[in-house]
C-alpha positions as CSV (number, residue, x, y, z in Angstrom):
1,M,13.0,-13.4,58.7
2,I,16.4,-12.9,57.0
3,N,15.8,-15.9,54.8
4,K,12.4,-14.5,53.8
5,L,13.9,-11.1,53.0
6,L,16.6,-12.8,51.0
7,F,14.0,-14.8,49.0
8,I,11.9,-11.6,48.3
9,F,15.1,-9.9,47.2
10,C,16.0,-12.6,44.8
11,I,12.5,-12.7,43.3
12,C,12.7,-8.9,42.8
13,I,16.1,-9.2,41.1
14,G,14.7,-11.9,38.8
15,I,11.7,-9.8,37.9
16,S,13.8,-6.8,37.1
17,S,16.2,-8.8,35.0
18,Y,13.3,-9.8,32.8
19,A,11.6,-6.4,32.7
20,Q,10.6,-5.4,29.2
21,D,11.1,-1.9,27.9
22,T,8.0,-1.0,26.0
23,T,8.9,2.7,25.5
24,Q,9.4,4.2,22.0
25,Q,13.1,5.1,21.3
26,I,13.4,8.4,19.3
27,I,16.6,9.7,17.7
28,Q,16.2,13.5,17.9
29,G,17.2,16.0,15.3
30,R,16.5,14.0,12.1
31,K,14.2,15.1,9.2
32,N,13.4,13.9,5.7
33,S,15.4,15.9,3.2
34,A,13.3,17.8,0.6
35,N,13.8,15.3,-2.1
36,Q,12.7,12.4,0.1
37,I,9.3,13.9,1.3
38,N,7.4,12.9,-1.8
39,K,8.7,9.4,-2.0
40,P,6.3,6.5,-1.5
41,Y,6.0,4.4,1.8
42,V,7.0,0.9,2.4
43,I,5.9,-1.2,5.4
44,L,7.9,-4.5,5.5
45,I,6.0,-7.1,7.6
46,S,7.4,-10.4,8.8
47,A,5.5,-13.2,10.3
48,D,8.2,-15.6,11.8
49,G,7.8,-19.1,10.7
50,F,4.9,-18.4,8.4
51,R,5.5,-21.3,6.0
52,A,4.6,-20.8,2.3
53,D,1.5,-23.0,2.5
54,F,0.1,-21.7,5.7
55,T,-2.1,-19.1,3.9
56,E,-4.1,-21.9,2.3
57,L,-3.7,-24.5,5.0
58,Y,-5.2,-22.2,7.6
59,D,-7.4,-20.1,5.2
60,A,-5.8,-16.6,5.8
61,K,-8.6,-14.9,4.0
62,N,-7.4,-11.3,4.3
63,L,-3.9,-12.1,3.0
64,K,-5.4,-14.0,0.1
65,A,-7.6,-11.1,-0.7
66,L,-4.9,-8.4,-0.3
67,S,-2.4,-10.4,-2.4
68,K,-5.0,-11.1,-5.1
69,N,-4.9,-7.3,-5.6
70,G,-1.2,-7.3,-5.7
71,V,1.5,-9.9,-6.1
72,R,2.2,-13.3,-4.5
73,A,5.1,-15.7,-4.9
74,N,4.5,-19.4,-4.8
75,Y,7.1,-19.4,-2.1
76,M,10.3,-17.6,-1.0
77,T,13.5,-19.5,-0.5
78,P,15.2,-18.7,2.8
79,S,19.0,-18.3,3.1
80,Y,20.9,-21.1,4.7
81,P,20.7,-21.8,7.6
82,S,16.9,-21.5,7.6
83,V,16.8,-19.9,11.1
84,T,15.4,-16.6,12.3
85,F,18.3,-14.2,12.9
86,P,20.3,-14.9,9.8
87,N,17.2,-14.8,7.5
88,H,15.7,-11.6,8.9
89,Y,19.0,-9.9,8.4
90,S,19.4,-11.3,4.9
91,I,16.0,-9.8,3.9
92,V,17.0,-6.3,5.0
93,T,20.7,-6.4,3.7
94,G,20.4,-8.5,0.5
95,L,23.3,-10.6,1.6
96,Y,23.6,-14.3,2.5
97,P,24.4,-15.0,6.1
98,S,28.0,-15.9,5.4
99,H,28.4,-12.5,3.8
100,H,26.6,-10.3,6.4
101,G,28.1,-12.2,9.4
102,L,25.0,-13.7,11.2
103,V,26.0,-17.2,10.2
104,D,23.6,-18.8,12.7
105,N,21.6,-18.0,15.8
106,S,24.7,-18.9,17.8
107,Y,28.3,-19.0,16.6
108,I,31.9,-18.0,17.4
109,D,33.6,-15.0,15.9
110,L,37.0,-16.5,15.2
111,P,39.1,-13.4,15.0
112,T,38.1,-12.4,18.5
113,G,36.9,-15.7,20.0
114,A,33.7,-14.0,21.1
115,F,30.6,-16.1,21.2
116,Y,27.4,-14.7,19.7
117,N,24.0,-15.9,21.1
118,M,20.7,-14.5,19.9
119,G,19.4,-14.9,23.4
120,N,21.8,-12.3,24.8
121,K,19.8,-9.1,24.7
122,K,22.9,-6.9,25.4
123,M,24.9,-8.6,22.6
124,V,22.3,-8.5,19.9
125,A,22.2,-4.7,20.4
126,E,25.8,-4.4,19.6
127,G,26.4,-3.1,16.0
128,K,29.7,-4.9,15.7
129,W,28.1,-8.2,14.9
130,Y,26.2,-7.0,11.8
131,G,27.8,-6.5,8.4
132,G,26.1,-5.0,5.3
133,T,23.8,-2.0,5.2
134,P,20.3,-2.6,6.5
135,L,17.4,-0.9,4.7
136,W,16.8,1.5,7.7
137,V,20.5,2.5,7.7
138,L,20.5,3.0,3.9
139,A,17.4,5.3,4.2
140,E,18.8,7.2,7.1
141,Q,22.1,7.7,5.4
142,Q,20.2,9.3,2.5
143,K,18.1,11.6,4.8
144,M,15.0,9.4,4.7
145,I,13.4,8.7,8.1
146,A,12.9,5.1,9.0
147,A,11.0,3.3,11.8
148,S,10.9,-0.2,13.3
149,F,8.3,-2.0,15.4
150,F,10.8,-4.8,15.8
151,W,13.3,-6.5,13.4
152,V,16.5,-8.4,13.9
153,A,19.3,-5.8,14.5
154,S,17.0,-2.7,14.5
155,E,18.1,-2.1,18.1
156,A,21.8,-2.1,17.1
157,D,24.0,0.8,16.3
158,I,25.1,-0.3,12.8
159,Q,27.4,2.1,11.1
160,G,26.5,4.5,13.8
161,I,22.8,4.5,12.9
162,K,19.6,3.2,14.4
163,P,16.1,3.8,13.0
164,T,14.8,7.3,14.0
165,Y,11.8,5.6,15.7
166,H,12.2,2.1,17.1
167,Y,11.2,-0.2,20.0
168,I,13.3,-2.6,22.0
169,Y,11.9,-6.1,21.2
170,N,9.3,-7.3,23.6
171,E,6.1,-9.4,23.6
172,K,4.3,-7.3,26.1
173,T,3.0,-4.6,23.7
174,N,-0.4,-5.6,22.3
175,I,-1.3,-5.4,18.6
176,G,-3.7,-2.4,19.1
177,T,-0.9,-0.4,20.6
178,R,1.4,-1.4,17.8
179,I,-1.0,-0.4,15.0
180,K,-1.7,2.9,16.7
181,A,2.0,3.7,16.9
182,V,2.4,3.1,13.1
183,K,-0.6,5.3,12.4
184,E,0.9,8.0,14.5
185,W,4.2,7.7,12.7
186,L,2.5,8.2,9.4
187,S,0.4,11.0,10.7
188,L,3.4,13.1,11.6
189,P,4.4,16.2,9.6
190,E,6.0,15.3,6.3
191,E,9.5,16.1,7.4
192,L,9.3,13.8,10.3
193,R,7.3,11.0,8.8
194,P,9.0,7.6,8.2
195,H,9.0,6.2,4.7
196,F,10.3,2.8,5.6
197,I,8.8,0.8,8.5
198,T,9.5,-2.7,9.7
199,F,6.8,-4.8,11.6
200,Y,7.2,-8.3,13.1
201,F,5.0,-11.0,14.4
202,P,6.4,-13.9,16.5
203,Q,3.2,-15.9,17.2
204,V,3.2,-18.4,14.3
205,D,6.8,-19.4,15.0
206,H,6.2,-19.8,18.7
207,D,3.2,-22.1,18.3
208,A,4.5,-24.1,15.3
209,H,7.7,-24.9,17.3
210,E,5.7,-25.9,20.4
211,Y,2.9,-28.0,18.8
212,G,4.2,-28.7,15.3
213,P,3.1,-27.1,12.0
214,N,-0.2,-29.0,11.7
215,D,-1.7,-28.1,15.1
216,I,-4.9,-26.0,15.3
217,R,-3.1,-23.6,17.6
218,V,-0.8,-22.8,14.7
219,G,-3.9,-22.1,12.7
220,N,-5.1,-19.7,15.4
221,A,-1.8,-17.9,15.3
222,V,-2.1,-17.6,11.4
223,Q,-5.6,-16.2,11.9
224,F,-4.2,-13.6,14.4
225,V,-1.5,-12.4,12.0
226,D,-4.1,-12.4,9.1
227,S,-6.6,-10.2,11.0
228,S,-3.9,-8.0,12.4
229,I,-2.4,-7.2,9.0
230,N,-6.0,-6.4,7.8
231,A,-6.6,-4.1,10.7
232,L,-3.2,-2.3,10.1
233,Q,-4.0,-1.6,6.5
234,E,-7.5,-0.5,7.3
235,A,-6.3,1.8,10.0
236,L,-3.8,3.4,7.6
237,A,-6.2,3.6,4.6
238,I,-7.8,6.7,5.9
239,L,-4.5,8.6,5.7
240,H,-4.6,8.4,1.9
241,L,-0.9,7.8,1.6
242,P,0.9,5.8,-1.1
243,I,1.8,2.9,1.2
244,N,3.2,-0.3,-0.2
245,Y,3.1,-3.4,1.9
246,V,5.5,-6.3,1.6
247,F,4.7,-9.4,3.6
248,V,7.4,-12.0,4.2
249,S,8.5,-14.8,6.5
250,D,11.9,-15.8,7.4
251,H,11.6,-19.6,7.0
252,G,9.1,-22.5,7.1
253,M,8.6,-25.2,9.7
254,A,8.7,-29.0,9.8
255,K,7.5,-31.7,12.1
256,V,10.5,-33.7,13.4
257,D,11.2,-36.7,15.5
258,N,11.5,-35.1,18.9
259,V,11.4,-38.4,20.8
260,N,14.3,-40.3,19.1
261,T,16.7,-37.3,19.1
262,L,20.4,-37.4,18.5
263,P,23.0,-36.6,21.2
264,I,26.3,-34.9,20.3
265,P,28.1,-37.6,18.1
266,K,30.6,-39.8,20.0
267,A,33.3,-38.9,17.5
268,I,33.3,-35.3,18.7
269,D,35.7,-34.8,21.6
270,T,34.7,-31.4,23.2
271,A,38.2,-31.3,24.6
272,Y,39.3,-30.5,21.1
273,F,36.2,-28.8,19.6
274,T,33.8,-26.0,20.8
275,V,30.3,-26.9,19.7
276,P,27.7,-24.1,20.2
277,W,24.1,-25.2,20.7
278,G,22.1,-26.4,17.6
279,D,19.5,-28.8,16.6
280,A,19.4,-28.8,12.7
281,Q,23.1,-28.3,12.4
282,L,26.2,-28.1,14.5
283,H,29.4,-25.9,14.0
284,L,32.5,-27.7,15.1
285,Y,35.3,-25.1,16.0
286,A,38.5,-26.8,16.4
287,K,40.7,-25.9,19.4
288,D,43.4,-28.2,17.9
289,K,43.4,-28.1,14.1
290,S,45.4,-31.4,14.0
291,K,42.2,-33.1,15.2
292,I,40.0,-32.1,12.3
293,E,40.8,-34.8,9.8
294,A,40.5,-37.7,12.3
295,T,37.2,-36.3,13.6
296,Y,35.9,-35.8,10.1
297,N,36.7,-39.3,9.1
298,A,35.1,-40.7,12.2
299,L,31.9,-38.6,11.6
300,K,31.7,-39.9,8.0
301,Q,31.0,-43.4,9.5
302,D,27.9,-42.2,11.3
303,T,24.9,-43.0,9.1
304,S,22.5,-40.7,11.0
305,I,24.3,-37.5,10.0
306,T,26.2,-35.8,7.2
307,V,29.5,-34.0,7.9
308,Y,30.9,-31.3,5.7
309,K,34.3,-29.6,5.4
310,L,33.7,-26.0,4.3
311,D,34.9,-26.7,0.7
312,E,32.2,-29.5,0.5
313,T,29.0,-27.7,1.5
314,P,26.3,-27.3,-1.3
315,S,27.0,-24.4,-3.5
316,Y,23.4,-23.0,-3.0
317,W,24.0,-22.7,0.7
318,H,26.7,-20.1,0.1
319,Y,28.4,-21.5,3.1
320,A,31.9,-22.4,2.0
321,S,35.2,-21.1,3.3
322,T,35.3,-18.6,0.4
323,D,31.9,-17.2,1.6
324,D,33.0,-16.8,5.1
325,W,33.7,-13.1,4.9
326,H,33.8,-12.6,8.7
327,H,35.4,-15.8,9.7
328,R,32.6,-17.2,11.7
329,L,31.8,-20.7,10.3
330,G,32.9,-23.9,12.1
331,D,35.7,-26.0,10.7
332,L,33.3,-28.8,10.2
333,I,29.4,-28.6,9.7
334,V,27.4,-31.6,11.0
335,V,23.8,-32.0,9.8
336,P,21.3,-34.6,11.1
337,H,19.3,-36.6,8.6
338,F,15.7,-35.2,8.5
339,P,13.5,-35.7,10.4
340,K,16.1,-36.4,13.1
341,I,17.5,-33.5,15.1
342,F,20.2,-33.0,17.6
343,N,19.2,-32.5,21.3
344,L,22.3,-31.4,23.3
345,S,20.3,-31.1,26.6
346,K,18.5,-33.7,28.7
347,S,15.1,-32.0,28.4
348,K,12.5,-32.8,25.8
349,T,12.6,-30.6,22.7
350,S,9.8,-29.2,20.6
351,L,7.9,-30.9,17.8
352,G,8.4,-28.2,15.1
353,K,11.8,-27.2,13.9
354,H,13.5,-25.3,11.1
355,G,17.2,-24.7,10.2
356,F,17.4,-27.4,7.7
357,D,18.5,-27.3,4.0
358,N,16.9,-24.2,2.6
359,H,15.7,-26.1,-0.5
360,F,13.5,-28.4,1.6
361,I,9.8,-27.7,0.8
362,E,9.0,-27.4,4.5
363,M,11.6,-24.6,4.9
364,R,9.9,-22.4,2.2
365,A,8.9,-19.0,3.3
366,S,6.1,-16.6,2.2
367,F,6.1,-13.5,0.1
368,M,3.2,-11.2,-0.8
369,A,3.1,-7.5,-1.8
370,W,0.3,-5.0,-2.5
371,G,-0.1,-1.3,-2.9
372,P,0.1,1.3,-5.6
373,A,3.5,0.3,-6.9
374,F,2.7,-3.4,-7.5
375,R,1.0,-5.1,-10.4
376,N,-2.5,-6.6,-9.7
377,G,-3.4,-10.3,-9.5
378,L,0.2,-11.6,-10.4
379,T,1.6,-14.9,-9.2
380,I,5.3,-15.6,-9.5
381,D,7.6,-18.5,-9.0
382,G,9.8,-18.9,-6.0
383,F,13.0,-16.8,-5.5
384,E,15.7,-16.2,-2.9
385,N,15.0,-13.8,-0.1
386,V,18.1,-11.7,-0.7
387,N,16.2,-10.2,-3.6
388,V,13.8,-8.3,-1.4
389,Y,16.4,-5.7,-0.5
390,P,17.0,-4.2,-3.9
391,L,13.2,-4.3,-4.6
392,I,12.5,-2.1,-1.5
393,A,15.5,0.1,-2.1
394,H,14.2,0.7,-5.6
395,L,10.7,1.4,-4.5
396,L,12.0,4.1,-2.0
397,G,14.3,5.6,-4.6
398,L,17.4,4.8,-2.5
399,N,20.8,4.4,-4.0
400,Y,22.8,1.3,-3.3
401,D,25.8,-0.4,-4.8
402,E,24.6,-3.5,-6.5
403,K,28.1,-5.0,-6.3
404,N,28.0,-5.0,-2.6
405,I,24.9,-7.2,-2.3
406,D,23.9,-10.7,-3.4
407,G,20.3,-9.7,-4.4
408,K,19.4,-8.6,-7.9
409,L,16.7,-6.1,-8.8
410,E,16.0,-7.8,-12.0
411,V,14.5,-10.8,-10.2
412,L,11.6,-8.8,-8.7
413,K,11.4,-5.7,-10.8
414,P,8.8,-7.3,-13.1
415,I,6.2,-7.3,-10.2
416,L,6.2,-3.6,-10.3
417,K,3.8,-1.5,-12.4
């Protein structure tokens, strides 16, 4: 009986530890200032892993129709590394990952020795990890209400500010409930109504990882996102508000060799280096700096990988020692030769991956925009995702210091009427 009770207790503890908070978080006492009430509205939507060609590949009819009445880019170039947390945060800060501090999904903060991991729910809600000024913080600082139905760092207290309305990330809340919440936000009295809203979809990324980017189940996920965005804009149309929609993704997806994977290279002695988990790249943090040169030279002999010192990384990565504003990059960066990937565990890894060189075609992300501020029927060439930030700040009439961001308004200003 004691063993049975202990077993039940352990099960209950496990269930509670994975309980998902689905309640709305509201910061009381905030209102739009008088000069913000008549500003337009922007809903920034991300579909994680929605590769630039998925719209055509899986015939996302609604997105094609909506963007035909607005603007569409042939692709959007993610920041390096082409993974989820760094890129979502680059989109809302206008900064490259090495500049805003989320240099990877997992890394070491060298000044403190602390280890950041995107899977640690408590940690990702701590504002100390996030540099720059996210769009919701910029808005709230200027007395404009913001809201978030999920986005990287939207749960964190950044510069002492969270979005007035936000939800803790979960995958339990259904799409109908989410659309209803956005409609309710935009139906609030003017002084309480958010002008900037973020909205996030995980489904495409989940299925493209599991089954590879060419599987029909990825097509079903694309169709779900496509129909959900159409349902969202139809639900909001009856409000007759000047709502501008910006649809993005954080990165693309590639089919990799998940059978003949690479172990941690033999040249890396973990007695001398700390190596956080990675599959498309590894950061090597030296415990003993005297071991860097010999390890670097040994890794150079391995034909299955490329090893970089921080002064050797490609300039378009913005991943050099001079870019490392927060001192979070490894002493050495090790990259497998595509389609090979690292597998640091003994379990089988998934067929779809990202995180590779951000100029790979397979890593290209999506960008579309429609609404009263955007030109109609315009297609533009690819651009870097850090340029979304100044575009949205400009749309909302928010002031920002262009010297403090990497994005440039002139890149996307021509898409506006």
